[in-house]
KOLZA-383180 format. One line per 10 residues: number of its first residue (from 0); their letters; for each residue x, y, z of N, C-alpha, C. Coordinates in steps of 0.02 Angstrom, whole numbers, plus 50000, padded with zeros to 5 digits. Example, Ala and Ser with C-alpha at 12.3 -4.5 7.8 and 13.67 -1.06 7.14 Angstrom:
<nodes>
0	as	50660:49716:50390:50615:49775:50390:50660:49835:50390  50642:49888:50354:50684:49947:50357:50645:50002:50394 $
</nodes>
This chain:
<nodes>
0	xxxxxxxxxx	52422:57095:61230:52472:57042:61225:52526:57058:61274  52548:57008:61307:52598:57017:61358:52666:56998:61330  52714:57042:61341:52783:57027:61319:52822:57006:61380  52864:56955:61371:52906:56935:61425:52964:56984:61430  53000:56977:61482:53053:57025:61496:53107:57025:61443  53121:56965:61417:53176:56960:61367:53155:56993:61302  53097:56982:61279:53073:57011:61217:53068:57085:61223  53050:57108:61283:53045:57179:61294:53113:57211:61290  53159:57177:61318:53228:57203:61318:53254:57209:61247  53242:57160:61206:53266:57161:61136:53233:57215:61097 $
10	xxxxxxxxxx	53172:57227:61111:53135:57279:61075:53163:57347:61093  53177:57355:61157:53203:57419:61180:53271:57433:61147  53308:57381:61142:53376:57388:61114:53373:57408:61041  53330:57378:61004:53324:57394:60933:53299:57464:60923  53253:57482:60965:53225:57549:60959:53278:57601:60972  53321:57584:61022:53374:57631:61039:53424:57638:60981  53438:57585:60951:53487:57586:60896:53460:57625:60837  53396:57617:60827:53366:57654:60771:53365:57727:60787  53350:57742:60849:53348:57812:60868:53416:57844:60865  53464:57806:60880:53532:57834:60880:53562:57835:60810 $
20	xxxxxxxxxx	53530:57807:60761:53557:57805:60691:53613:57757:60681  53621:57711:60730:53676:57663:60723:53658:57605:60679  53594:57599:60668:53574:57542:60626:53559:57570:60557  53605:57562:60512:53597:57588:60443:53565:57537:60399  53528:57563:60350:53495:57515:60305:53549:57479:60262  53535:57421:60244:53582:57381:60204:53593:57416:60137  53657:57425:60120:53671:57460:60056:53648:57421:59996  53630:57459:59946:53609:57426:59883:53671:57400:59848  53673:57337:59832:53734:57308:59801:53748:57339:59733  53812:57358:59726:53834:57386:59661:53840:57330:59610 $
30	xxxxxxxxxx	53807:57339:59554:53811:57283:59504:53881:57277:59475  53902:57217:59470:53968:57203:59440:53965:57217:59365  54007:57266:59345:54003:57282:59272:54022:57222:59228  53982:57217:59178:53996:57162:59131:54056:57182:59087  54106:57139:59086:54167:57156:59047:54152:57153:58972  54176:57205:58938:54167:57207:58864:54213:57156:58832  54185:57112:58795:54229:57059:58766:54279:57090:58718  54341:57071:58725:54395:57095:58680:54399:57046:58621  54390:57074:58562:54392:57026:58505:54462:56995:58500  54463:56934:58482:54528:56900:58477:54570:56931:58422 $
40	xxxxxxxxxx	54635:56935:58437:54681:56961:58386:54686:56911:58330  54671:56936:58269:54672:56886:58214:54742:56860:58202  54746:56797:58189:54811:56766:58173:54829:56785:58102  54887:56819:58095:54905:56840:58026:54914:56781:57980  54886:56791:57921:54895:56738:57870:54966:56743:57842  55004:56690:57847:55073:56695:57822:55075:56708:57747  55119:56755:57728:55127:56771:57656:55174:56719:57627  55150:56686:57576:55190:56635:57545:55237:56666:57494  55300:56657:57506:55350:56682:57458:55356:56632:57402  55341:56655:57341:55344:56606:57286:55415:56580:57277 $
50	xxxxxxxxxx	55418:56517:57270:55484:56487:57257:55501:56496:57184  55566:56502:57170:55587:56511:57101:55571:56449:57060  55548:56462:57000:55531:56407:56955:55595:56373:56932  55597:56310:56941:55657:56273:56920:55656:56265:56844  55709:56291:56813:55716:56283:56741:55747:56215:56728  55712:56174:56690:55741:56107:56679:55807:56112:56640  55855:56077:56663:55920:56075:56629:55914:56032:56567  55926:56062:56509:55919:56021:56448:55969:55964:56447  55945:55909:56424:55989:55851:56418:56037:55863:56361  56102:55862:56376:56149:55877:56322:56145:55823:56268 $
60	xxxxxxxxxx	56143:55847:56207:56142:55800:56151:56213:55792:56125  56229:55733:56108:56296:55721:56083:56304:55752:56014  56359:55787:56005:56373:55818:55940:56405:55767:55895  56374:55753:55840:56403:55702:55796:56470:55726:55769  56516:55680:55764:56581:55696:55736:56573:55706:55661  56592:55765:55637:56582:55777:55565:56626:55731:55523  56598:55709:55469:56636:55668:55423:56682:55713:55382  56746:55701:55385:56791:55746:55347:56777:55744:55273  56777:55802:55243:56766:55806:55171:56829:55784:55134  56823:55735:55090:56882:55712:55055:56913:55768:55013 $
70	xxxxxxxxxx	56978:55771:55013:57012:55821:54971:57006:55801:54898  57002:55849:54854:56994:55833:54783:57058:55806:54753  57049:55766:54702:57105:55741:54663:57147:55800:54639  57213:55795:54646:57256:55851:54627:57319:55826:54592  57336:55858:54537:57396:55842:54499:57441:55904:54495  57506:55893:54499:57554:55948:54495:57620:55922:54467  57667:55968:54458:57732:55949:54432:57786:55990:54468  57840:55959:54489:57896:55997:54518:57933:56037:54464  57918:56024:54401:57955:56057:54346:57928:56127:54330  57863:56140:54346:57834:56206:54331:57771:56217:54373 $
80	xxxxxxxxxx	57756:56280:54384:57698:56299:54424:57634:56296:54381  57576:56285:54413:57514:56286:54375:57506:56352:54338  57495:56349:54273:57488:56408:54232:57554:56439:54213  57609:56410:54236:57675:56437:54222:57705:56410:54158  57767:56431:54145:57802:56409:54084:57830:56339:54092  57817:56297:54043:57848:56231:54042:57920:56240:54017  57968:56215:54054:58038:56226:54032:58051:56202:53961  58095:56237:53929:58108:56225:53858:58131:56154:53842  58167:56123:53888:58195:56057:53873:58142:56003:53864  58080:56015:53887:58027:55966:53878:57995:55970:53809 $
90	xxxxxxxxxx	58017:56019:53768:57989:56027:53701:58018:55977:53651  57982:55969:53596:58001:55921:53544:58069:55937:53514  58084:56002:53505:58147:56021:53474:58204:56027:53523  58194:56005:53585:58247:56005:53634:58257:55933:53659  58249:55919:53722:58261:55851:53747:58202:55803:53733  58144:55832:53723:58084:55792:53707:58072:55737:53760  58078:55756:53823:58064:55709:53878:58003:55733:53916  57966:55686:53943:57906:55704:53980:57925:55733:54049  57888:55783:54073:57903:55810:54139:57879:55763:54194  57910:55770:54252:57886:55732:54310:57818:55758:54332 $
100	xxxxxxxxxx	57774:55711:54348:57707:55728:54372:57693:55691:54437  57657:55724:54482:57637:55693:54545:57564:55708:54558  57531:55663:54594:57461:55674:54611:57444:55639:54677  57388:55660:54705:57364:55628:54767:57289:55638:54774  57260:55608:54827:57189:55613:54844:57144:55581:54791  57166:55524:54765:57121:55487:54722:57060:55467:54763  56999:55476:54737:56940:55462:54778:56931:55388:54793  56892:55375:54844:56877:55306:54863:56844:55271:54804  56864:55209:54792:56835:55171:54737:56876:55175:54673  56930:55214:54674:56971:55219:54613:57006:55153:54599 $
110	xxxxxxxxxx	56999:55130:54538:57029:55066:54517:57084:55076:54465  57084:55133:54432:57137:55147:54384:57137:55222:54369  57191:55245:54337:57198:55316:54320:57216:55322:54247  57196:55378:54218:57214:55394:54148:57243:55464:54145  57294:55474:54103:57324:55540:54093:57323:55557:54019  57297:55616:54004:57297:55640:53935:57329:55709:53933  57377:55718:53886:57408:55784:53877:57388:55810:53808  57358:55871:53809:57332:55900:53746:57354:55972:53739  57363:55993:53676:57374:56064:53660:57305:56097:53658  57294:56146:53702:57229:56178:53705:57219:56233:53653 $
120	xxxxxxxxxx	57272:56251:53619:57266:56303:53567:57274:56274:53497  57284:56210:53493:57290:56176:53428:57272:56103:53440  57226:56077:53401:57201:56009:53412:57257:55958:53402  57289:55940:53458:57344:55892:53453:57348:55855:53520  57351:55788:53514:57360:55746:53573:57434:55729:53580  57465:55750:53636:57536:55739:53646:57553:55677:53687  57504:55652:53726:57521:55595:53769:57458:55561:53792  57456:55495:53786:57399:55455:53807:57424:55399:53852  57404:55401:53916:57427:55352:53966:57365:55326:54003  57357:55261:54009:57297:55235:54040:57311:55169:54077 $
130	xxxxxxxxxx	57261:55147:54115:57268:55089:54159:57328:55097:54206  57338:55159:54228:57388:55172:54280:57361:55142:54345  57400:55101:54382:57374:55071:54444:57349:55125:54493  57296:55108:54529:57263:55157:54572:57308:55182:54628  57356:55142:54650:57400:55163:54705:57461:55202:54681  57465:55214:54616:57521:55253:54588:57510:55327:54606  57564:55362:54624:57558:55432:54643:57595:55479:54597  57614:55456:54538:57646:55500:54491:57684:55463:54436  57713:55501:54391:57755:55474:54337:57822:55511:54339  57876:55475:54330:57942:55506:54333:57956:55547:54270 $
140	xxxxxxxxxx	58006:55587:54272:58028:55623:54212:58056:55573:54162  58042:55587:54098:58071:55546:54045:58043:55476:54041  57975:55469:54042:57944:55403:54035:57963:55374:53966  57981:55311:53966:58003:55279:53904:57945:55276:53853  57962:55281:53790:57911:55277:53737:57901:55205:53717  57863:55170:53758:57848:55100:53746:57776:55086:53768  57745:55033:53741:57674:55022:53756:57659:55005:53828  57701:54964:53860:57688:54940:53928:57745:54959:53974  57728:54993:54029:57778:55014:54077:57785:54961:54132  57841:54962:54169:57853:54910:54219:57798:54900:54270 $
150	xxxxxxxxxx	57762:54952:54289:57709:54945:54340:57642:54924:54311  57640:54910:54246:57578:54889:54215:57541:54945:54179  57567:55005:54182:57536:55061:54147:57543:55053:54071  57490:55072:54035:57491:55067:53963:57495:55136:53932  57528:55140:53874:57531:55202:53837:57497:55193:53769  57467:55248:53746:57434:55247:53681:57470:55289:53630  57435:55303:53577:57465:55339:53521:57449:55414:53525  57500:55455:53511:57488:55527:53506:57463:55543:53435  57451:55607:53421:57424:55625:53356:57471:55607:53299  57536:55603:53314:57584:55581:53262:57586:55506:53254 $
160	xxxxxxxxxx	57538:55471:53287:57533:55398:53283:57596:55364:53311  57626:55396:53361:57685:55367:53394:57667:55351:53467  57696:55298:53493:57683:55279:53562:57717:55328:53610  57682:55343:53662:57712:55382:53715:57710:55457:53704  57755:55492:53739:57757:55565:53742:57790:55596:53682  57761:55653:53660:57793:55695:53611:57786:55767:53636  57843:55803:53640:57844:55868:53672:57810:55923:53631  57795:55979:53662:57764:56036:53627:57810:56062:53572  57778:56083:53517:57818:56115:53465:57776:56166:53426  57751:56217:53460:57716:56270:53423:57765:56307:53378 $
170	xxxxxxxxxx	57739:56344:53333:57783:56384:53289:57827:56429:53331  57886:56441:53305:57935:56482:53341:57904:56549:53362  57909:56565:53426:57882:56627:53453:57810:56624:53476  57774:56572:53455:57704:56565:53476:57700:56530:53544  57652:56550:53584:57642:56519:53649:57575:56481:53650  57579:56418:53668:57519:56376:53673:57510:56352:53745  57448:56335:53761:57433:56306:53826:57429:56230:53820  57459:56197:53869:57460:56124:53869:57430:56098:53935  57382:56053:53928:57346:56028:53986:57363:55955:53998  57380:55939:54060:57390:55870:54083:57328:55853:54125 $
180	xxxxxxxxxx	57282:55815:54096:57219:55799:54130:57223:55728:54158  57210:55723:54224:57212:55659:54259:57141:55637:54276  57123:55575:54260:57057:55548:54272:57061:55489:54321  57020:55491:54374:57014:55433:54419:56953:55393:54396  56963:55328:54385:56910:55285:54357:56892:55229:54406  56831:55205:54399:56808:55151:54444:56826:55081:54419  56862:55077:54363:56882:55012:54337:56937:55023:54285  56979:54973:54274:57027:54978:54219:56991:54979:54152  57023:55007:54102:56993:55010:54035:57007:54946:53998  56956:54922:53963:56963:54860:53924:56992:54877:53856 $
190	xxxxxxxxxx	57054:54898:53857:57090:54916:53796:57158:54883:53796  57186:54877:53738:57254:54852:53731:57301:54912:53729  57365:54902:53741:57413:54957:53732:57411:54983:53660  57425:55048:53652:57425:55077:53586:57359:55107:53565  57311:55117:53611:57247:55147:53594:57255:55221:53580  57209:55248:53542:57210:55320:53527:57173:55359:53582  57181:55424:53581:57146:55467:53629:57071:55457:53624  57044:55454:53564:56972:55446:53555:56948:55380:53583  56986:55327:53573:56967:55262:53600:56967:55262:53677  57016:55297:53705:57019:55301:53778:56960:55341:53806 $
200	xxxxxxxxxx	56944:55397:53774:56888:55437:53797:56823:55398:53794  56814:55360:53741:56752:55320:53735:56749:55267:53790  56806:55235:53804:56808:55182:53854:56796:55209:53925  56812:55273:53936:56805:55303:54003:56734:55326:54018  56691:55328:53969:56623:55354:53980:56587:55314:54035  56560:55351:54084:56523:55320:54139:56567:55291:54194  56633:55300:54188:56678:55271:54239:56719:55324:54276  56709:55387:54260:56751:55439:54289:56726:55459:54358  56770:55453:54408:56754:55473:54477:56777:55544:54492  56832:55565:54462:56859:55632:54476:56907:55651:54420 $
210	xxxxxxxxxx	56916:55716:54412:56962:55743:54361:57003:55799:54393  57067:55800:54377:57110:55856:54397:57153:55876:54337  57168:55940:54332:57204:55964:54273:57260:56012:54292  57318:56002:54261:57375:56047:54268:57390:56076:54200  57392:56144:54198:57404:56177:54135:57467:56219:54139  57507:56216:54084:57566:56259:54079:57571:56286:54008  57614:56334:53999:57622:56364:53932:57692:56348:53905  57696:56346:53839:57760:56333:53806:57766:56378:53745  57820:56412:53740:57833:56457:53683:57879:56421:53633  57858:56420:53570:57895:56384:53519:57966:56411:53509 $
220	xxx	58011:56365:53494:58081:56382:53481:58100:56357:53412  58151:56385:53385:58175:56361:53319:58205:56292:53327  58195:56251:53276:58224:56183:53278:58300:56186:53282 $
</nodes>
């Protein structure tokens, strides 16, 4: 085979380069290292802070206004203290006048009042007063001994069968207890003036709303 001059020249050149070591073999390519995947940073789960439990505000309840308790019927006298000595002048052997009496707090529904004075140590009725008007708040000292008083109050008979008041007269030196009992009633008594204690008590049955009592002592004096 015949080589032309140009091909021969190229061949010579290559041979020379190989001989001189100038033509190096192509380097083996270094493999690109595969990157190790970095795991993703986990997203932190937010910690839920518990909210405070709302305590329901109780609905205020209205406090009912208490109904005032009525005061009890009460009787007293400016002449003597409860349980004290009844002054001598109110006795039969002295002035023989009735003591002043006052009262208040008659209960609702009271239509009339009754007053009975009795010796608690000797069965004797000293004074019977009934159909006292409900708005009356007392009796004055020295009530007249008559059946009908100016305000419509009626008087009955004492144990001596006399109208009106008769004062204490225990034996000289003896001390007796005397009770002034006041009754609040739901109606007037259907009696005439001059009734006895027993008649008044019978007529009051089932009509008594309240009772109050004032007691005093009296020591007998010589006539």
